[in-house]
VMD Tcl script that draws the C-alpha trace (Angstrom):
set ca {
  {0.07 32.86 17.88}
  {3.02 34.05 15.82}
  {4.67 37.47 16.06}
  {5.66 39.31 12.88}
  {7.64 42.54 12.80}
  {7.99 44.69 9.71}
  {11.55 45.84 10.30}
  {11.22 48.45 7.53}
  {8.60 50.19 9.70}
  {10.13 49.47 13.10}
  {11.95 52.42 14.67}
  {12.85 50.52 17.89}
  {10.99 52.87 20.22}
  {10.76 50.04 22.77}
  {7.09 50.51 23.61}
  {6.50 46.81 22.92}
  {9.27 45.89 25.34}
  {7.42 47.58 28.20}
  {4.39 45.34 27.69}
  {6.08 42.05 26.75}
  {9.76 42.05 27.81}
  {10.01 38.28 27.43}
  {9.05 38.59 23.77}
  {10.59 41.88 22.59}
  {13.94 43.46 23.32}
  {15.64 46.60 22.05}
  {19.37 46.17 22.51}
  {22.25 48.62 22.71}
  {22.56 48.50 18.92}
  {19.09 50.16 18.74}
  {17.48 47.22 16.93}
  {14.39 45.32 18.01}
  {14.80 41.59 18.59}
  {11.94 39.14 18.81}
  {12.91 36.71 21.56}
  {9.92 34.42 21.03}
  {8.29 34.24 17.62}
  {5.60 31.93 19.02}
  {4.98 33.10 22.59}
  {2.94 31.05 25.04}
  {-0.79 31.63 25.39}
  {-0.16 32.82 28.93}
  {1.35 36.06 27.60}
  {-1.20 36.65 24.83}
  {-2.70 39.76 26.48}
  {0.76 41.27 26.95}
  {1.76 40.58 23.34}
  {-1.50 42.08 22.02}
  {-0.92 45.17 24.18}
  {2.64 45.37 22.85}
  {1.46 45.22 19.24}
  {-1.20 47.84 19.90}
  {1.35 50.14 21.54}
  {3.68 50.21 18.54}
  {3.72 53.80 17.24}
  {4.65 52.69 13.72}
  {2.28 49.68 13.67}
  {5.20 47.42 12.76}
  {4.00 44.46 14.86}
  {1.31 42.09 13.64}
  {0.05 38.89 15.18}
  {-0.96 35.75 13.35}
  {-3.51 33.86 15.40}
}
mol new
graphics top color blue
foreach p $ca { graphics top sphere $p radius 0.5 }
foreach p [lrange $ca 0 end-1] q [lrange $ca 1 end] { graphics top cylinder $p $q radius 0.2 }
display resetview
């Protein structure tokens, strides 16, 4: 699985960070950072939940 973020859509709400903090991080500069572009299968459910929680639908997953 590969994580893609459309940074033109992303508003760094941080919803994704609540579901997958090892994969997504909003820092003090108010930008979203993808910590793992290819997260382990063990966190798949968390990453899917994170993508689904994005209010701007900026996160997509390539399976």
